[in-house]
Each structure stands twice: as structure tokens, then as C-alpha cells.
All heavy atoms as an XYZ file, in Angstrom:
882
protein
N       0.846     -1.179      0.000
C       0.000      0.000      0.000
C       0.890      1.241      0.000
O       1.830      1.342      0.762
C      -0.901     -0.035      1.231
C      -1.788      1.178      1.340
S      -2.830      1.149      2.799
C      -4.213      0.276      2.142
N       0.562      2.195     -0.831
C       1.318      3.439     -0.925
C       0.678      4.457      0.010
O      -0.531      4.650     -0.002
C       1.303      3.973     -2.375
C       1.977      2.965     -3.293
C       1.977      5.327     -2.451
C       1.840      3.291     -4.762
N       1.496      5.091      0.817
C       0.995      6.117      1.732
C       1.316      7.489      1.164
O       2.459      7.799      0.886
C       1.612      5.953      3.117
C       1.006      6.911      4.111
C       1.389      6.571      5.504
C       0.733      7.570      6.432
N       0.825      7.214      7.797
N       0.278      8.298      1.005
C       0.424      9.659      0.484
C       0.720     10.592      1.657
O      -0.083     10.722      2.573
C      -0.867     10.069     -0.225
C      -0.790     11.443     -0.861
O       0.207     12.151     -0.648
O      -1.732     11.792     -1.582
N       1.872     11.249      1.644
C       2.258     12.112      2.753
C       1.406     13.368      2.828
O       1.434     14.071      3.828
C       3.738     12.480      2.649
O       3.964     13.228      1.477
N       0.623     13.657      1.783
C      -0.232     14.832      1.829
C      -1.548     14.546      2.544
O      -2.322     15.458      2.799
C      -0.505     15.354      0.418
O      -1.278     14.418     -0.306
N      -1.799     13.267      2.880
C      -3.008     12.904      3.597
C      -2.770     13.131      5.082
O      -1.792     12.661      5.652
C      -3.394     11.431      3.324
C      -4.559     11.010      4.192
C      -3.718     11.233      1.852
N      -3.656     13.863      5.706
C      -3.528     14.199      7.117
C      -4.009     13.029      7.971
O      -5.028     12.411      7.661
C      -4.391     15.437      7.383
C      -4.193     16.073      8.715
S      -5.242     17.554      8.897
C      -4.423     18.701      7.770
N      -3.293     12.739      9.036
C      -3.732     11.675      9.942
C      -5.015     12.111     10.646
O      -5.292     13.307     10.798
C      -2.652     11.360     10.974
O      -2.535     12.415     11.907
N      -5.790     11.144     11.085
C      -7.030     11.455     11.787
C      -6.771     12.249     13.071
O      -7.460     13.247     13.331
C      -7.822     10.175     12.077
C      -9.189     10.456     12.663
C     -10.040      9.217     12.816
O      -9.508      8.165     13.213
O     -11.252      9.320     12.558
N      -5.773     11.867     13.889
C      -5.507     12.680     15.075
C      -5.142     14.126     14.739
O      -5.646     15.066     15.372
C      -4.346     11.955     15.759
C      -4.497     10.539     15.336
C      -4.982     10.629     13.909
N      -4.295     14.339     13.736
C      -3.922     15.706     13.354
C      -5.145     16.478     12.879
O      -5.322     17.657     13.226
C      -2.849     15.678     12.266
N      -5.999     15.824     12.111
C      -7.221     16.449     11.612
C      -8.076     16.940     12.776
O      -8.548     18.084     12.789
C      -7.987     15.433     10.756
C      -9.260     15.959     10.151
C      -9.247     16.660      8.953
C     -10.484     15.740     10.771
C     -10.415     17.130      8.387
C     -11.658     16.216     10.220
C     -11.619     16.904      9.024
O     -12.786     17.384      8.471
N      -8.265     16.094     13.775
C      -9.124     16.469     14.893
C      -8.449     17.438     15.861
O      -9.139     18.212     16.528
C      -9.684     15.231     15.592
C     -10.834     14.631     14.822
C     -10.655     13.491     14.067
C     -12.070     15.246     14.817
C     -11.704     12.955     13.342
C     -13.138     14.728     14.087
C     -12.951     13.576     13.349
N      -7.131     17.435     15.938
C      -6.442     18.461     16.731
C      -6.698     19.826     16.098
O      -7.064     20.787     16.782
C      -4.926     18.172     16.845
C      -4.167     19.401     17.339
C      -4.678     16.990     17.777
N      -6.532     19.921     14.787
C      -6.789     21.197     14.103
C      -8.261     21.583     14.202
O      -8.592     22.743     14.452
C      -6.339     21.129     12.645
C      -4.834     21.043     12.415
C      -4.520     20.835     10.943
C      -4.127     22.279     12.944
N      -9.139     20.604     14.047
C     -10.573     20.884     14.154
C     -10.925     21.391     15.551
O     -11.775     22.274     15.697
C     -11.383     19.640     13.815
N     -10.262     20.860     16.561
C     -10.512     21.292     17.940
C     -10.167     22.760     18.130
O     -10.772     23.446     18.961
C      -9.704     20.429     18.913
N      -9.225     23.254     17.361
C      -8.765     24.637     17.509
C      -9.572     25.637     16.677
O      -9.325     26.841     16.754
C      -7.282     24.733     17.157
C      -6.355     23.964     18.097
C      -4.936     23.939     17.552
C      -6.400     24.543     19.497
N     -10.534     25.162     15.909
C     -11.320     26.071     15.065
C     -12.126     27.084     15.877
O     -12.369     28.192     15.416
C     -12.254     25.285     14.150
C     -11.598     24.600     12.963
C     -12.605     23.734     12.235
C     -10.959     25.609     12.023
N     -12.550     26.706     17.070
C     -13.357     27.614     17.884
C     -12.526     28.573     18.719
O     -13.077     29.410     19.422
C     -14.288     26.814     18.794
C     -15.351     26.063     18.004
O     -15.768     26.558     16.938
O     -15.752     24.971     18.438
N     -11.214     28.429     18.676
C     -10.352     29.320     19.432
C      -9.242     28.572     20.133
O      -9.208     27.335     20.136
N      -8.313     29.307     20.733
C      -7.163     28.688     21.392
C      -7.570     27.762     22.540
O      -8.540     28.028     23.251
C      -6.374     29.888     21.933
C      -6.813     31.040     21.101
C      -8.247     30.779     20.771
N      -6.830     26.679     22.669
C      -7.032     25.710     23.751
C      -5.685     25.279     24.293
O      -4.694     25.252     23.564
C      -7.770     24.468     23.247
C      -9.238     24.607     22.855
C      -9.714     23.326     22.174
C     -10.090     24.898     24.092
N      -5.673     24.869     25.547
C      -4.468     24.264     26.124
C      -4.533     22.759     25.861
O      -5.541     22.241     25.353
C      -4.347     24.586     27.622
C      -5.535     24.167     28.425
N      -5.743     22.870     28.843
C      -6.576     24.886     28.886
C      -6.854     22.801     29.530
N      -7.389     24.024     29.561
N      -3.450     22.067     26.167
C      -3.323     20.654     25.826
C      -4.490     19.785     26.236
O      -5.051     19.040     25.425
N      -4.891     19.847     27.513
C      -5.994     19.007     27.977
C      -7.289     19.365     27.247
O      -8.076     18.494     26.898
C      -6.168     19.136     29.489
C      -7.221     18.217     30.043
C      -7.007     16.842     30.103
C      -8.449     18.713     30.482
C      -7.981     15.984     30.593
C      -9.428     17.869     30.977
C      -9.188     16.510     31.031
O     -10.159     15.657     31.517
N      -7.492     20.660     26.992
C      -8.671     21.087     26.251
C      -8.687     20.526     24.833
O      -9.738     20.128     24.321
N      -7.524     20.475     24.198
C      -7.422     19.907     22.844
C      -7.745     18.418     22.889
O      -8.495     17.902     22.052
C      -6.014     20.131     22.251
C      -5.763     21.623     22.027
C      -5.854     19.361     20.935
C      -4.325     21.971     21.667
N      -7.193     17.707     23.870
C      -7.437     16.264     24.002
C      -8.938     15.995     24.139
O      -9.494     15.141     23.442
C      -6.659     15.692     25.202
C      -5.163     15.651     24.894
C      -7.176     14.298     25.585
C      -4.276     15.322     26.076
N      -9.604     16.716     25.027
C     -11.034     16.498     25.259
C     -11.864     16.876     24.034
O     -12.780     16.149     23.655
C     -11.514     17.296     26.477
C     -10.874     16.876     27.784
C     -10.945     15.400     28.058
C     -12.289     14.941     28.520
N     -12.356     13.491     28.753
N     -11.547     18.007     23.411
C     -12.335     18.463     22.260
C     -12.154     17.535     21.057
O     -13.125     17.217     20.367
C     -11.941     19.900     21.893
C     -12.826     20.519     20.864
C     -14.205     20.817     21.439
N     -15.017     21.418     20.390
C     -16.233     21.012     20.076
N     -16.815     20.048     20.747
N     -16.885     21.591     19.096
N     -10.931     17.071     20.821
C     -10.685     16.135     19.709
C     -11.449     14.834     19.937
O     -12.009     14.261     19.000
C      -9.193     15.868     19.556
N     -11.492     14.382     21.171
C     -12.234     13.157     21.489
C     -13.733     13.366     21.245
O     -14.390     12.504     20.661
C     -11.972     12.761     22.941
C     -12.554     11.420     23.309
C     -12.137     10.979     24.713
O     -11.196     11.503     25.294
N     -12.841     10.022     25.245
N     -14.250     14.508     21.667
C     -15.672     14.813     21.445
C     -16.001     14.892     19.960
O     -16.985     14.312     19.501
C     -16.032     16.155     22.089
C     -16.026     16.161     23.587
C     -16.097     17.578     24.159
O     -16.280     18.557     23.385
O     -15.945     17.707     25.390
N     -15.187     15.639     19.212
C     -15.454     15.838     17.784
C     -15.372     14.547     16.989
O     -16.042     14.402     15.967
C     -14.474     16.868     17.204
C     -14.662     18.307     17.676
C     -13.506     19.176     17.189
C     -15.993     18.869     17.210
N     -14.541     13.617     17.446
C     -14.361     12.350     16.723
C     -15.276     11.246     17.262
O     -15.109     10.084     16.897
C     -12.903     11.895     16.830
O     -12.604     11.513     18.163
N     -16.223     11.613     18.104
C     -17.114     10.627     18.733
C     -16.326      9.545     19.462
O     -16.691      8.366     19.429
C     -18.071     10.002     17.707
C     -19.085     10.998     17.184
O     -19.477     11.911     17.940
O     -19.488     10.872     16.007
N     -15.225      9.942     20.088
C     -14.427      9.027     20.896
C     -13.376      8.228     20.148
O     -12.618      7.487     20.767
N     -13.298      8.353     18.824
C     -12.306      7.596     18.053
C     -10.885      8.067     18.320
O      -9.959      7.271     18.333
C     -12.588      7.677     16.552
C     -13.709      6.807     16.079
C     -13.788      6.746     14.558
N     -13.495      8.000     13.890
C     -14.375      8.978     13.668
N     -15.609      8.848     14.093
N     -14.038     10.070     13.026
N     -10.709      9.373     18.484
C      -9.372      9.930     18.704
C      -9.190     10.160     20.199
O      -9.857     10.990     20.797
C      -9.188     11.250     17.918
C      -7.864     11.911     18.270
C      -9.274     10.983     16.423
N      -8.297      9.356     20.778
C      -7.974      9.447     22.199
C      -6.473      9.688     22.288
O      -5.697      8.750     22.191
C      -8.387      8.177     22.912
C      -9.886      7.892     22.789
C     -10.265      6.568     23.413
N     -10.233      6.624     24.867
C     -11.274      6.903     25.627
N     -12.435      7.154     25.055
N     -11.168      6.922     26.930
N      -6.112     10.941     22.452
C      -4.711     11.338     22.412
C      -4.054     11.233     23.780
O      -4.590     11.746     24.767
C      -4.598     12.783     21.931
C      -5.051     13.052     20.505
C      -5.241     14.536     20.282
C      -4.043     12.482     19.538
N      -2.897     10.599     23.826
C      -2.072     10.624     25.023
C      -1.345     11.964     25.041
O      -1.101     12.572     23.988
C      -1.071      9.472     24.998
N      -0.978     12.423     26.214
C      -0.327     13.724     26.349
C       0.939     13.800     25.497
O       1.146     14.774     24.764
C      -0.023     14.023     27.835
C       0.821     15.281     27.978
C      -1.319     14.167     28.613
N       1.784     12.788     25.563
C       3.028     12.794     24.785
C       2.777     12.827     23.295
O       3.475     13.518     22.549
N       1.769     12.094     22.862
C       1.405     12.078     21.442
C       0.924     13.454     21.006
O       1.296     13.947     19.937
C       0.301     11.035     21.184
O       0.752      9.765     21.631
C      -0.090     10.964     19.723
N       0.094     14.086     21.836
C      -0.421     15.406     21.502
C       0.709     16.419     21.346
O       0.763     17.136     20.351
C      -1.395     15.904     22.573
C      -1.816     17.370     22.384
C      -2.647     17.540     21.118
C      -2.555     17.868     23.601
N       1.605     16.460     22.323
C       2.652     17.482     22.257
C       3.644     17.217     21.129
O       4.160     18.156     20.526
C       3.326     17.666     23.615
C       2.403     18.419     24.541
C       1.730     17.774     25.563
C       2.154     19.765     24.332
C       0.850     18.464     26.385
C       1.273     20.469     25.134
C       0.623     19.815     26.163
O      -0.257     20.503     26.951
N       3.873     15.958     20.788
C       4.688     15.647     19.611
C       4.015     16.155     18.348
O       4.658     16.752     17.480
N       2.701     15.929     18.256
C       1.942     16.397     17.088
C       1.929     17.925     17.036
O       2.105     18.515     15.962
C       0.516     15.856     17.137
N       1.727     18.578     18.183
C       1.723     20.041     18.207
C       3.080     20.605     17.796
O       3.137     21.613     17.079
C       1.326     20.554     19.589
C      -0.150     20.401     19.945
C      -0.381     20.712     21.418
C      -1.033     21.258     19.053
N       4.153     19.957     18.216
C       5.490     20.404     17.802
C       5.665     20.288     16.296
O       6.197     21.190     15.653
C       6.582     19.631     18.536
C       6.754     20.097     19.961
O       6.419     21.228     20.299
N       7.271     19.223     20.802
N       5.216     19.166     15.711
C       5.312     18.984     14.254
C       4.442     20.007     13.531
O       4.856     20.611     12.546
C       4.913     17.562     13.855
C       5.969     16.527     14.160
C       5.627     15.172     13.576
N       4.396     14.602     14.121
C       4.290     13.993     15.307
N       5.342     13.883     16.093
N       3.137     13.509     15.714
N       3.222     20.206     14.027
C       2.312     21.162     13.389
C       2.832     22.591     13.535
O       2.648     23.410     12.636
C       0.911     21.044     13.970
C       0.185     19.798     13.509
S      -1.535     19.847     14.017
C      -1.529     18.521     15.188
N       3.478     22.878     14.638
C       4.084     24.195     14.834
C       5.218     24.398     13.827
O       5.335     25.467     13.227
C       4.600     24.314     16.266
O       5.164     25.570     16.471
N       6.022     23.360     13.632
C       7.103     23.426     12.653
C       6.598     23.604     11.234
O       7.266     24.208     10.397
N       5.402     23.088     10.960
C       4.778     23.235      9.639
C       3.911     24.491      9.562
O       3.215     24.697      8.572
C       3.904     22.013      9.329
O       4.686     20.850      9.297
N       3.912     25.267     10.619
C       3.155     26.516     10.713
C       1.648     26.325     10.603
O       0.932     27.179     10.078
C       3.672     27.531      9.697
C       5.126     27.869      9.934
C       5.694     28.806      8.911
O       5.146     28.981      7.830
N       6.810     29.416      9.254
N       1.170     25.177     11.102
C      -0.268     24.924     11.132
C      -0.884     25.438     12.425
O      -2.062     25.784     12.465
C      -0.558     23.431     10.973
C      -0.025     22.775      9.703
C      -0.329     21.286      9.693
C      -0.584     23.453      8.465
N      -0.069     25.459     13.496
C      -0.494     25.996     14.785
C       0.627     26.860     15.352
O       1.788     26.706     14.964
C      -0.859     24.895     15.816
C      -1.998     24.012     15.323
C       0.347     24.056     16.186
N       0.258     27.757     16.247
C       1.230     28.570     16.972
C       0.793     28.652     18.428
O      -0.380     28.438     18.752
C       1.382     30.002     16.392
C       1.967     29.977     14.995
C       0.066     30.741     16.419
N       1.758     28.970     19.280
C       1.424     29.218     20.673
C       0.729     30.567     20.733
O       1.241     31.571     20.246
C       2.687     29.204     21.563
C       2.338     29.610     22.990
C       3.342     27.832     21.534
N      -0.451     30.583     21.298
C      -1.239     31.810     21.417
C      -0.828     32.588     22.657
O      -0.652     33.800     22.606
C      -2.726     31.457     21.483
C      -3.611     32.682     21.519
O      -3.682     33.362     20.480
O      -4.200     32.968     22.583
N      -0.664     31.875     23.765
C      -0.272     32.508     25.029
C       0.105     31.433     26.038
O      -0.178     30.261     25.842
C      -1.391     33.376     25.589
C      -2.598     32.581     26.087
C      -3.726     33.507     26.534
N      -4.837     32.780     27.092
C      -5.803     32.198     26.399
N      -5.772     32.226     25.075
N      -6.795     31.582     27.015
N       0.739     31.875     27.095
C       1.073     30.994     28.208
C       0.596     31.650     29.484
O       0.619     32.866     29.607
C       2.582     30.758     28.281
C       3.109     29.896     27.162
C       4.574     29.520     27.351
O       5.014     29.371     28.504
O       5.255     29.395     26.330
N       0.124     30.834     30.403
C      -0.248     31.340     31.711
C       0.171     30.310     32.752
O       0.447     29.159     32.414
C      -1.745     31.630     31.803
C      -2.632     30.444     31.534
C      -4.114     30.809     31.508
O      -4.473     31.877     30.993
O      -4.911     30.001     32.010
N       0.212     30.714     33.991
C       0.578     29.801     35.067
C      -0.667     29.507     35.887
O      -1.368     30.426     36.328
C       1.675     30.422     35.964
O       2.805     30.718     35.130
C       2.092     29.468     37.060
N      -0.958     28.224     36.044
C      -2.113     27.781     36.819
C      -1.602     26.848     37.904
O      -0.979     25.823     37.599
C      -3.144     27.064     35.912
C      -4.320     26.540     36.732
C      -3.618     27.987     34.808
N      -1.828     27.199     39.144
C      -1.358     26.430     40.297
C       0.135     26.128     40.194
O       0.577     25.016     40.436
C      -2.172     25.141     40.459
C      -3.638     25.406     40.737
C      -4.459     24.156     40.838
O      -4.099     23.109     40.323
N      -5.603     24.270     41.498
N       0.878     27.152     39.788
C       2.325     27.043     39.703
C       2.852     26.285     38.495
O       4.056     26.086     38.361
N       1.972     25.858     37.620
C       2.396     25.103     36.434
C       2.077     25.899     35.178
O       0.996     26.476     35.066
C       1.682     23.749     36.394
C       2.037     22.882     37.596
C       1.241     21.629     37.633
N       1.594     20.775     36.503
C       0.937     19.683     36.191
N      -0.102     19.315     36.872
N       1.334     18.952     35.166
N       3.011     25.898     34.240
C       2.750     26.641     32.996
C       1.690     25.933     32.146
O       1.646     24.702     32.076
C       4.099     26.641     32.288
C       4.831     25.475     32.850
C       4.324     25.272     34.249
N       0.834     26.715     31.549
C      -0.194     26.188     30.646
C      -0.060     26.958     29.343
O      -0.167     28.176     29.310
C      -1.573     26.383     31.259
C      -2.679     25.831     30.371
C      -4.019     25.958     31.030
N      -4.149     24.971     32.070
C      -5.173     24.906     32.910
N      -6.145     25.796     32.820
N      -5.223     23.982     33.827
N       0.170     26.230     28.265
C       0.362     26.824     26.948
C      -0.894     26.618     26.115
O      -1.401     25.513     25.994
C       1.563     26.141     26.291
C       1.994     26.768     25.004
C       3.251     26.118     24.495
N       4.366     26.658     25.287
C       5.617     26.297     25.128
N       5.954     25.393     24.231
N       6.563     26.840     25.858
N      -1.366     27.700     25.520
C      -2.537     27.655     24.646
C      -2.070     27.723     23.200
O      -1.199     28.516     22.861
C      -3.469     28.835     24.930
C      -4.241     28.685     26.208
C      -3.642     28.899     27.445
C      -5.585     28.322     26.179
C      -4.355     28.762     28.626
C      -6.310     28.187     27.353
C      -5.679     28.406     28.570
O      -6.387     28.261     29.739
N      -2.687     26.910     22.358
C      -2.360     26.862     20.938
C      -3.545     27.362     20.127
O      -4.695     27.214     20.524
C      -2.046     25.422     20.508
C      -0.797     24.888     21.144
C      -0.832     24.297     22.410
C       0.428     24.979     20.509
C       0.324     23.817     23.014
C       1.582     24.507     21.100
C       1.521     23.925     22.348
O       2.661     23.459     22.937
N      -3.225     27.939     18.965
C      -4.278     28.348     18.031
C      -3.886     27.918     16.627
O      -2.711     27.795     16.292
C      -4.572     29.839     18.112
C      -3.497     30.730     17.608
C      -3.947     32.199     17.652
N      -2.810     33.074     17.554
C      -2.224     33.401     16.406
N      -2.678     32.928     15.274
N      -1.179     34.208     16.406
N      -4.904     27.730     15.810
C      -4.699     27.343     14.414
C      -4.319     28.589     13.617
O      -4.807     29.681     13.891
C      -5.973     26.650     13.864
C      -5.707     25.988     12.512
C      -7.133     27.616     13.815
C      -6.838     25.068     12.058
N      -3.437     28.423     12.644
C      -3.009     29.528     11.782
C      -3.827     29.516     10.489
O      -4.603     28.589     10.234
C      -1.527     29.374     11.413
O      -1.373     28.166     10.659
C      -0.630     29.348     12.651
N      -3.625     30.522      9.673
C      -4.277     30.531      8.352
C      -3.836     29.309      7.539
O      -4.646     28.702      6.840
C      -3.967     31.829      7.606
C      -4.704     33.028      8.147
C      -6.216     32.865      8.101
O      -6.752     32.381      7.079
O      -6.872     33.218      9.101
N      -2.553     28.975      7.625
C      -2.052     27.779      6.924
C      -2.738     26.524      7.463
O      -3.070     25.608      6.715
C      -0.527     27.679      7.081
C       0.088     26.478      6.403
C      -0.018     26.497      4.881
O      -0.240     27.561      4.284
O       0.115     25.414      4.280
N      -2.958     26.487      8.763
C      -3.663     25.359      9.374
C      -5.100     25.275      8.888
O      -5.608     24.187      8.588
N      -5.770     26.427      8.802
C      -7.140     26.467      8.258
C      -7.154     25.926      6.834
O      -8.030     25.139      6.465
C      -7.673     27.906      8.241
C      -8.288     28.356      9.519
N      -9.541     28.012      9.914
C      -7.794     29.153     10.499
C      -9.817     28.566     11.064
N      -8.757     29.264     11.454
N      -6.200     26.379      6.023
C      -6.140     25.933      4.625
C      -5.939     24.428      4.544
O      -6.646     23.730      3.823
C      -5.022     26.662      3.880
C      -4.985     26.347      2.374
C      -3.695     26.825      1.720
N      -2.512     26.211      2.285
C      -2.153     24.921      2.106
N      -2.909     24.121      1.390
N      -1.052     24.448      2.647
N      -4.973     23.920      5.313
C      -4.679     22.477      5.289
C      -5.884     21.668      5.759
O      -6.210     20.624      5.181
C      -3.456     22.183      6.157
N      -6.548     22.129      6.800
C      -7.716     21.420      7.328
C      -8.856     21.442      6.313
O      -9.501     20.415      6.064
C      -8.151     22.054      8.648
C      -9.297     21.379      9.374
C      -8.945     19.941      9.753
C      -9.657     22.176     10.623
N      -9.091     22.573      5.681
C     -10.145     22.678      4.659
C      -9.856     21.785      3.465
O     -10.765     21.140      2.930
C     -10.295     24.130      4.202
O     -10.748     24.930      5.259
N      -8.595     21.757      3.042
C      -8.224     20.890      1.917
C      -8.427     19.422      2.268
O      -8.893     18.637      1.439
C      -6.772     21.140      1.509
C      -6.578     22.442      0.773
C      -5.123     22.723      0.419
O      -4.247     21.874      0.692
O      -4.872     23.813     -0.136
N      -8.085     19.041      3.493
C      -8.268     17.648      3.906
C      -9.749     17.301      3.990
O     -10.163     16.226      3.566
C      -7.582     17.380      5.242
C      -7.686     15.956      5.724
C      -7.005     14.931      4.825
O      -6.293     15.301      3.868
O      -7.193     13.718      5.084
N     -10.565     18.211      4.492
C     -12.005     17.978      4.564
C     -12.587     17.802      3.160
O     -13.404     16.903      2.925
C     -12.694     19.120      5.301
N     -12.151     18.626      2.225
C     -12.621     18.517      0.840
C     -12.173     17.205      0.213
O     -12.940     16.559     -0.512
C     -12.124     19.712      0.023
N     -10.936     16.783      0.503
C     -10.425     15.512     -0.026
C     -11.261     14.342      0.500
O     -11.679     13.473     -0.257
C      -8.961     15.323      0.364
C      -8.327     14.056     -0.236
C      -7.034     13.671      0.445
N      -7.228     13.235      1.811
C      -7.691     12.025      2.176
N      -8.028     11.133      1.259
N      -7.831     11.707      3.439
N     -11.554     14.364      1.786
C     -12.344     13.274      2.376
C     -13.774     13.285      1.852
O     -14.355     12.227      1.600
C     -12.338     13.370      3.905
C     -10.991     13.037      4.506
S     -11.008     12.866      6.310
C     -11.627     14.440      6.840
N     -14.330     14.482      1.670
C     -15.689     14.600      1.145
C     -15.764     14.029     -0.274
O     -16.694     13.296     -0.616
C     -16.126     16.052      1.167
C     -17.550     16.263      0.713
C     -17.959     17.721      0.794
O     -17.157     18.604      0.398
O     -19.076     17.970      1.242
N     -14.773     14.351     -1.098
C     -14.744     13.843     -2.474
C     -14.595     12.324     -2.478
O     -15.269     11.631     -3.229
C     -13.608     14.502     -3.258
C     -13.596     14.190     -4.730
C     -12.942     12.868     -5.087
O     -12.049     12.401     -4.387
N     -13.399     12.262     -6.145
N     -13.746     11.801     -1.616
C     -13.549     10.350     -1.534
C     -14.828      9.656     -1.080
O     -15.196      8.597     -1.614
C     -12.397     10.030     -0.581
N     -15.533     10.244     -0.125
C     -16.787      9.654      0.345
C     -17.846      9.689     -0.755
O     -18.631      8.745     -0.907
C     -17.275     10.404      1.585
N     -17.854     10.774     -1.531
C     -18.826     10.906     -2.625
C     -18.668      9.784     -3.652
O     -19.660      9.269     -4.177
C     -18.668     12.273     -3.285
C     -19.953     12.965     -3.525
C     -19.884     14.345     -4.164
N     -18.592     14.878     -4.523
C     -17.930     15.783     -3.796
N     -18.424     16.230     -2.668
N     -16.768     16.228     -4.196
N     -17.446      9.378     -3.928
C     -17.200      8.287     -4.880
C     -17.939      7.037     -4.428
O     -18.633      6.379     -5.208
C     -15.682      8.007     -5.013
C     -15.422      6.705     -5.744
C     -14.986      9.165     -5.710
N     -17.824      6.725     -3.160
C     -18.449      5.509     -2.636
C     -19.960      5.664     -2.524
O     -20.706      4.783     -2.943
C     -17.832      5.135     -1.263
C     -18.582      3.978     -0.626
C     -16.363      4.805     -1.438
N     -20.419      6.781     -1.976
C     -21.863      6.927     -1.779
C     -22.615      6.975     -3.107
O     -23.690      6.390     -3.224
C     -22.193      8.172     -0.924
O     -21.620      9.329     -1.515
C     -21.685      8.019      0.492
N     -22.047      7.608     -4.105
C     -22.707      7.653     -5.414
C     -22.714      6.279     -6.067
O     -23.717      5.878     -6.651
C     -22.019      8.680     -6.323
C     -22.338     10.082     -5.950
N     -22.797     11.011     -6.838
C     -22.280     10.738     -4.757
C     -23.000     12.162     -6.231
N     -22.687     12.009     -4.968
N     -21.619      5.567     -5.973
C     -21.562      4.226     -6.566
C     -22.481      3.270     -5.833
O     -23.142      2.437     -6.447
C     -20.135      3.706     -6.586
C     -19.253      4.466     -7.584
C     -17.831      3.970     -7.520
N     -17.766      2.525     -7.721
C     -17.340      1.929     -8.830
N     -16.902      2.661     -9.809
N     -17.327      0.627     -8.927
N     -22.527      3.387     -4.508
C     -23.389      2.514     -3.718
C     -24.856      2.798     -4.025
O     -25.666      1.873     -4.147
C     -23.105      2.691     -2.227
N     -25.210      4.073     -4.186
C     -26.581      4.441     -4.514
C     -26.951      3.928     -5.897
O     -28.051      3.416     -6.110
C     -26.758      5.953     -4.430
N     -26.027      4.055     -6.859
C     -26.272      3.561     -8.216
C     -26.468      2.053     -8.189
O     -27.395      1.532     -8.780
C     -25.108      3.933     -9.135
C     -25.252      3.353    -10.519
C     -26.147      3.912    -11.422
C     -24.504      2.239    -10.900
C     -26.284      3.379    -12.699
C     -24.663      1.703    -12.168
C     -25.544      2.268    -13.064
N     -25.604      1.364     -7.475
C     -25.681     -0.095     -7.386
C     -26.994     -0.523     -6.724
O     -27.651     -1.446     -7.175
C     -24.499     -0.641     -6.615
C     -24.436     -2.141     -6.556
C     -23.123     -2.589     -5.927
N     -23.101     -4.009     -5.770
C     -22.658     -4.871     -6.670
N     -22.180     -4.431     -7.828
N     -22.673     -6.162     -6.440
N     -27.397      0.166     -5.681
C     -28.665     -0.148     -5.004
C     -29.842      0.092     -5.955
O     -30.797     -0.683     -5.966
C     -28.816      0.691     -3.746
N     -29.761      1.161     -6.768
C     -30.826      1.471     -7.720
C     -30.954      0.431     -8.814
O     -32.044      0.066     -9.211
N     -29.820     -0.102     -9.297
C     -29.880     -1.119    -10.346
C     -30.275     -2.473     -9.775
O     -30.846     -3.284    -10.476
C     -28.516     -1.241    -11.072
O     -27.517     -1.566    -10.132
C     -28.181      0.046    -11.801
N     -29.989     -2.728     -8.512
C     -30.341     -4.007     -7.890
C     -31.838     -4.098     -7.695
O     -32.401     -5.187     -7.716
C     -29.627     -4.179     -6.558
N     -32.520     -2.946     -7.532
C     -33.962     -2.961     -7.300
C     -34.739     -3.017     -8.603
O     -35.914     -3.313     -8.595
C     -34.375     -1.692     -6.531
C     -33.825     -1.654     -5.130
C     -34.130     -0.324     -4.455
O     -34.693      0.582     -5.055
N     -33.736     -0.218     -3.198
N     -34.101     -2.741     -9.716
C     -34.797     -2.685    -11.004
C     -35.229     -4.025    -11.506
O     -35.013     -5.051    -11.111
C     -33.892     -2.038    -12.042
């Protein structure tokens, strides 16, 4: 099987989707990604921060601000314009791929009933 590097992983997709409503800190991203994916995406803390570092390097996300809560630093991330573009392109790619199957399945169902 050939893997296309331009295809976004499901966890990355939902991390970016979680940030569409505004900046979130790590735990907030984990919870929101899980909610948006109906529980399919369950990110471990280490996995999340590795992904955020990669996405930051690709300029898909940036640190919005840092604050200290109970003596511990909390970093908030936000999606960039590049992140919006990448997420929109991935959504369009998935929508087009789903359309191929749903249209063919509908056609096949229509001919089976004839």
C-alpha cells in the first residue's frame, strides 16, 4: 500500500478541528478532539505534544499565550491561516472520496432494485 504524505492523519485532523473555535491548552485539545471524533481519537499527552510540535514546525499551529495555573505553565495553541487551509483541503479531499463511494453505492442499489 502506498501512503500519500499529503493525507492528514485522523488525530492531526481532529487536533486542528478542535482549535477552530479558538485557542485551547493541551488538555482542552485532548477532550475536544475526542468529542469531535465521537471518541475515536484518544490522544495521550506525549502524542499530543509531539503532534503540536510537528504542526508548529509546519506553521499549522502557533502558541497563542502561556499562563501559570497552580504554579504550572499552561500553553494555549491556536490554528493559523495555513492550518485552516490544510484542514479545509483535507475535509474537501475526504468529502470527495466519500462521494465516490456513496454515489456508486446508490447507483448499485438502484440497479439491484430494477
